[in-house]
VEXDREN-2710 file (C-alpha; in Angstrom, 1 decimal):
% VEXDREN-2710
k/r/px/py/pz
1/MET/-121.8/-135.3/-67.7
2/ARG/-122.2/-134.2/-71.2
3/GLN/-121.1/-130.7/-72.0
4/VAL/-123.8/-128.1/-71.3
5/THR/-124.0/-125.0/-73.6
6/ILE/-125.4/-121.8/-72.2
7/GLY/-125.1/-119.1/-74.8
8/SER/-121.4/-118.8/-75.6
9/MET/-120.5/-120.6/-72.3
10/ARG/-119.5/-124.3/-72.3
11/VAL/-119.8/-126.1/-69.0
12/ASP/-117.9/-129.3/-68.3
13/LEU/-117.6/-131.4/-65.1
14/VAL/-114.2/-131.8/-63.5
15/SER/-114.3/-134.9/-61.3
16/GLU/-112.4/-135.5/-58.1
17/ILE/-114.4/-138.3/-56.5
18/PRO/-117.1/-139.7/-58.8
19/ALA/-119.0/-141.6/-56.2
20/LEU/-118.8/-141.6/-52.4
21/ALA/-121.4/-143.2/-50.1
22/PHE/-122.4/-141.4/-46.9
23/ASP/-124.4/-142.8/-44.1
24/LYS/-128.0/-141.7/-44.6
25/SER/-128.4/-140.1/-41.1
26/TRP/-125.0/-138.4/-41.3
27/LEU/-126.1/-136.6/-44.4
28/PHE/-129.7/-136.0/-43.4
29/ALA/-130.4/-136.2/-39.7
30/ASN/-134.2/-136.3/-40.3
31/VAL/-134.3/-138.9/-43.1
32/THR/-136.6/-141.9/-42.7
33/ASP/-136.5/-145.4/-44.2
34/GLU/-140.0/-144.7/-45.6
35/VAL/-138.9/-141.7/-47.7
36/ILE/-136.0/-143.7/-49.1
37/ALA/-138.3/-146.5/-50.0
38/GLU/-140.8/-144.1/-51.6
39/ASN/-138.1/-142.8/-54.0
40/ARG/-136.3/-146.0/-54.9
41/SER/-138.4/-146.3/-58.1
42/TRP/-136.6/-143.4/-59.7
43/LEU/-133.3/-143.3/-57.8
44/ASP/-131.3/-146.4/-58.7
45/HIS/-128.0/-147.8/-57.4
46/ARG/-126.1/-144.8/-58.8
47/TYR/-127.7/-142.6/-56.2
48/ILE/-128.6/-144.9/-53.2
49/GLU/-126.8/-148.0/-52.2
50/PRO/-129.3/-150.9/-52.5
51/GLU/-127.9/-152.9/-49.5
52/THR/-127.4/-150.1/-47.0
53/GLY/-129.6/-147.1/-48.1
54/ARG/-126.5/-144.9/-48.0
55/PHE/-126.6/-141.9/-50.2
56/ILE/-124.0/-141.6/-53.0
57/LEU/-122.5/-138.2/-53.7
58/SER/-120.1/-136.9/-56.3
59/HIS/-117.3/-134.4/-55.6
60/HIS/-116.7/-132.3/-58.6
61/SER/-116.1/-128.8/-60.0
62/TYR/-117.7/-127.1/-63.0
63/LEU/-115.4/-125.7/-65.7
64/VAL/-117.0/-122.8/-67.5
65/ARG/-115.4/-121.5/-70.8
66/THR/-116.1/-118.7/-73.1
67/PRO/-113.9/-117.3/-76.0
68/ARG/-112.8/-114.6/-73.5
69/TRP/-112.4/-116.3/-70.1
70/THR/-112.2/-119.6/-68.2
71/ALA/-113.6/-120.2/-64.8
72/ILE/-113.9/-123.0/-62.2
73/VAL/-116.8/-123.2/-59.7
74/ASP/-116.0/-124.9/-56.4
75/THR/-112.9/-126.9/-56.0
76/CYS/-113.7/-130.1/-54.0
77/CYS/-111.5/-131.5/-51.3
78/GLY/-107.9/-131.3/-52.5
79/ASN/-105.0/-133.6/-52.2
80/HIS/-102.6/-134.2/-49.3
81/LYS/-104.8/-132.4/-46.8
82/ARG/-105.4/-133.6/-43.3
83/ARG/-109.1/-134.2/-42.6
84/PRO/-109.0/-136.9/-39.9
85/ARG/-112.7/-136.3/-38.9
86/VAL/-113.8/-137.4/-42.3
87/PRO/-111.6/-140.3/-43.4
88/ALA/-113.0/-140.2/-47.0
89/TRP/-111.5/-136.7/-47.4
90/ASN/-108.3/-137.3/-45.6
91/ASN/-104.9/-137.2/-47.4
92/LEU/-106.4/-137.7/-50.8
93/ASP/-104.4/-138.5/-53.9
94/GLN/-106.9/-137.9/-56.8
95/PRO/-106.2/-137.1/-60.4
96/TYR/-108.2/-133.9/-60.4
97/LEU/-105.6/-131.7/-62.2
98/GLU/-105.2/-134.5/-64.8
99/ASN/-108.9/-134.6/-65.3
100/LEU/-108.9/-130.8/-65.8
101/GLN/-106.0/-131.1/-68.3
102/ALA/-107.9/-133.8/-70.2
103/LEU/-110.5/-131.1/-70.9
104/GLY/-107.8/-129.0/-72.4
105/VAL/-107.2/-126.6/-69.5
106/THR/-104.1/-126.1/-67.4
107/PRO/-104.2/-124.3/-64.0
108/GLU/-102.4/-121.3/-65.5
109/GLN/-105.2/-120.8/-68.0
110/VAL/-107.9/-120.3/-65.4
111/ASP/-109.1/-116.7/-65.0
112/PHE/-111.6/-117.1/-62.2
113/VAL/-112.3/-119.5/-59.3
114/MET/-115.7/-119.0/-57.8
115/CYS/-116.7/-120.4/-54.4
116/THR/-120.4/-120.8/-53.7
117/HIS/-119.4/-121.2/-50.1
118/LEU/-116.2/-122.1/-48.1
119/HIS/-116.9/-125.6/-46.7
120/VAL/-114.0/-128.0/-46.7
121/ASP/-115.2/-130.0/-49.7
122/HIS/-115.7/-126.9/-51.9
123/VAL/-112.3/-125.2/-51.5
124/GLY/-109.7/-127.9/-51.4
125/TRP/-108.1/-127.4/-54.8
126/ASN/-107.8/-123.7/-54.3
127/THR/-104.3/-124.6/-53.1
128/ARG/-101.8/-127.4/-53.6
129/LEU/-98.8/-128.5/-51.6
130/ILE/-95.5/-127.5/-53.2
131/ASP/-92.2/-127.7/-51.3
132/GLY/-94.0/-128.0/-48.0
133/ARG/-96.2/-124.9/-48.6
134/TRP/-99.8/-124.4/-49.6
135/VAL/-99.8/-122.3/-52.8
136/PRO/-102.6/-121.2/-55.1
137/THR/-103.3/-123.9/-57.6
138/PHE/-104.5/-121.4/-60.2
139/PRO/-101.8/-118.7/-60.0
140/ASN/-103.4/-116.3/-62.6
141/ALA/-106.9/-116.5/-61.3
142/ARG/-109.0/-114.2/-59.2
143/TYR/-110.6/-116.2/-56.4
144/LEU/-114.1/-114.9/-55.8
145/MET/-115.7/-115.7/-52.5
146/GLY/-118.6/-114.2/-50.5
147/ARG/-117.6/-111.3/-48.2
148/ALA/-120.0/-112.4/-45.4
149/GLU/-118.9/-116.0/-45.8
150/TYR/-115.3/-115.1/-45.4
151/ARG/-115.8/-112.8/-42.5
152/HIS/-117.8/-115.5/-40.6
153/PHE/-115.0/-118.0/-40.9
154/GLU/-112.3/-115.4/-40.3
155/ALA/-113.9/-114.5/-37.0
156/ALA/-114.0/-118.2/-36.0
157/HIS/-110.3/-118.5/-36.9
158/ASN/-109.3/-115.4/-35.1
159/ALA/-111.2/-116.5/-32.0
160/ALA/-109.4/-119.9/-31.9
161/PRO/-106.4/-119.8/-34.2
162/ARG/-105.2/-123.3/-33.2
163/SER/-108.6/-124.9/-33.9
164/PRO/-109.1/-126.4/-37.4
165/VAL/-111.8/-124.2/-38.7
166/ASN/-113.8/-126.0/-41.4
167/HIS/-111.6/-129.2/-40.8
168/GLY/-108.5/-127.0/-41.3
169/SER/-109.5/-125.9/-44.8
170/PHE/-109.7/-122.2/-43.9
171/GLU/-106.1/-122.2/-43.0
172/ASP/-104.7/-124.3/-45.8
173/SER/-107.2/-123.6/-48.7
174/VAL/-108.4/-120.0/-48.1
175/LEU/-105.9/-117.9/-46.2
176/PRO/-103.0/-118.6/-48.7
177/LEU/-105.1/-116.9/-51.3
178/VAL/-105.5/-113.8/-49.2
179/ALA/-101.8/-113.8/-48.5
180/ALA/-101.1/-114.1/-52.2
181/GLY/-103.4/-111.2/-53.0
182/LEU/-105.7/-113.4/-55.2
183/ALA/-108.8/-113.3/-53.1
184/GLU/-111.6/-111.1/-54.1
185/PHE/-114.6/-110.7/-51.7
186/VAL/-118.0/-110.1/-53.3
187/GLU/-121.5/-109.5/-52.2
188/THR/-124.1/-112.3/-52.5
189/ASP/-125.7/-110.6/-55.5
190/HIS/-122.5/-109.9/-57.4
191/ARG/-122.6/-109.7/-61.2
192/LEU/-119.4/-110.8/-62.8
193/PHE/-120.5/-110.6/-66.5
194/SER/-123.6/-109.3/-68.1
195/ASP/-123.4/-109.9/-71.9
196/ARG/-126.1/-111.1/-74.1
197/ASP/-124.3/-114.4/-74.8
198/ALA/-122.6/-114.9/-71.4
199/ALA/-124.0/-113.4/-68.2
200/LEU/-122.9/-114.8/-64.9
201/ARG/-124.1/-113.6/-61.5
202/PHE/-124.1/-114.8/-57.9
203/ALA/-127.4/-114.9/-56.0
204/PRO/-128.0/-115.2/-52.2
205/ALA/-128.8/-118.8/-51.1
206/PRO/-129.2/-118.5/-47.3
207/GLY/-129.3/-121.4/-44.9
208/HIS/-126.5/-123.8/-45.6
209/THR/-123.7/-121.4/-44.4
210/ALA/-123.5/-117.8/-43.2
211/GLY/-123.1/-116.4/-46.7
212/ASN/-124.1/-119.2/-49.0
213/MET/-124.6/-118.4/-52.7
214/GLN/-125.6/-120.0/-56.0
215/ILE/-124.4/-119.0/-59.4
216/HIS/-126.7/-118.3/-62.4
217/LEU/-125.5/-118.6/-66.0
218/THR/-127.5/-117.0/-68.7
219/GLY/-126.9/-116.7/-72.4
220/ARG/-129.3/-115.9/-75.2
221/HIS/-132.4/-118.0/-74.2
222/ASP/-130.4/-120.6/-72.1
223/HIS/-130.1/-120.7/-68.3
224/ALA/-128.4/-122.8/-65.7
225/VAL/-128.1/-122.6/-61.9
226/MET/-125.0/-123.9/-60.1
227/SER/-126.6/-124.5/-56.8
228/GLY/-123.6/-125.6/-54.6
229/ASP/-125.1/-127.2/-51.5
230/VAL/-128.6/-125.8/-51.7
231/ILE/-129.4/-129.4/-52.7
232/HIS/-127.0/-132.2/-51.8
233/HIS/-128.8/-135.2/-53.3
234/PRO/-131.6/-135.7/-55.9
235/ILE/-133.9/-137.2/-53.2
236/GLN/-134.3/-133.6/-51.9
237/CYS/-136.3/-132.7/-55.0
238/ALA/-139.0/-135.2/-53.8
239/ALA/-138.4/-134.5/-50.1
240/PRO/-137.1/-130.9/-49.8
241/TRP/-137.6/-131.0/-46.0
242/LEU/-134.6/-133.3/-45.7
243/SER/-132.1/-131.2/-43.9
244/ASN/-128.3/-131.5/-44.3
245/ALA/-126.5/-131.8/-41.0
246/ALA/-124.2/-128.9/-41.9
247/ASP/-127.0/-126.4/-42.5
248/VAL/-126.5/-123.5/-40.1
249/ASP/-130.2/-122.4/-40.5
250/PRO/-132.3/-125.4/-41.7
251/THR/-135.5/-123.3/-42.0
252/ALA/-133.8/-120.8/-44.3
253/ALA/-132.1/-123.6/-46.2
254/LEU/-135.5/-125.2/-46.8
255/ALA/-137.0/-121.9/-48.0
256/THR/-134.0/-121.4/-50.4
257/ARG/-134.3/-125.0/-51.7
258/MET/-138.1/-124.7/-52.3
259/ALA/-137.7/-121.4/-54.1
260/LEU/-135.0/-122.9/-56.4
261/LEU/-137.1/-125.9/-57.2
262/GLU/-140.2/-123.8/-57.9
263/GLU/-138.1/-121.5/-60.2
264/LEU/-136.7/-124.3/-62.2
265/ALA/-139.6/-126.7/-62.3
266/ASP/-140.8/-127.7/-65.8
267/THR/-138.5/-125.2/-67.5
268/PRO/-135.6/-125.8/-69.9
269/SER/-133.2/-124.4/-67.2
270/TYR/-130.4/-126.7/-66.0
271/LEU/-129.7/-127.5/-62.4
272/LEU/-126.0/-128.2/-61.9
273/ALA/-125.8/-129.3/-58.3
274/GLY/-122.7/-129.6/-56.2
275/HIS/-122.8/-133.3/-55.5
276/PHE/-125.2/-135.1/-57.8
277/PRO/-123.5/-138.3/-59.2
278/ALA/-123.2/-138.9/-62.9
279/PRO/-124.8/-137.9/-65.2
280/THR/-125.2/-134.9/-62.9
281/ALA/-126.8/-132.3/-65.1
282/GLY/-130.5/-132.3/-65.6
283/HIS/-133.9/-130.6/-65.0
284/VAL/-136.4/-130.2/-62.2
285/VAL/-139.8/-131.6/-63.1
286/ARG/-143.1/-131.5/-61.1
287/HIS/-144.4/-134.7/-59.7
288/GLY/-147.8/-134.2/-58.1
289/ASP/-147.3/-131.8/-55.3
290/ALA/-143.5/-132.3/-55.2
291/TYR/-140.7/-132.5/-57.7
292/ARG/-138.3/-135.0/-59.2
293/PHE/-135.0/-134.6/-61.0
294/ARG/-134.6/-135.7/-64.6
295/PHE/-131.0/-136.5/-65.4
296/GLU/-129.9/-135.7/-68.9
297/ASP/-128.0/-138.8/-70.1
END
């Protein structure tokens, strides 16, 4: 992804797993071969495996920089974490921090870590394993997460403390932040900054999780939405009714997705989704009665 500029904010992609293929029905239980075939003309091998029809996703974070602060949005899967139910995420050894440092940022320089939601593949690099302990990866950062989201998973953890809530990520990637005093719980409409050149706010995005959020960046006349898992794959622009298996409320998730597509369609606003493969960034465009995604190469 080329760097995106929003006012005084510079947005770069920090890659963990550039391309990972998932079984089509595992990702979208209601997908059909017909809808895949209908969209092959604009979704090439980078997004759908030609031989299998499996959907290709990227696992990445967004690095946001201004002259005054540095932030990371969502932190992927993380290294050395036991995720036996999803082998592709299990005991990873990825050069994520090296990729961050190649952009000129060390973990100590990050001021904010923002979580659109607390699923396992969005919180992993919140912590890293040092001397047998999970410690905050970004020791000087405030970790912002939704209050409702955290309370939901906290209740599940308290009800069954020996069960691996969120594949175990709540225990190894969220609770250590609370213990370290770095977690900050926010409402789903929280505004972090509101300057002419760099405004950043959370917005409610119900449906995928109990307190799902998206993040809006606004500066001067520029705008971008970091949508997290409101949209998993570009095919959902053409077929928004495709429902991710992890959506806790598919009806609400569809309404959120449709509202976002309608808001962005045929505007200069960027959609920065949580899992679109390279080149990742782009724009929603109308296509008849539906939408498509135009990647910005």
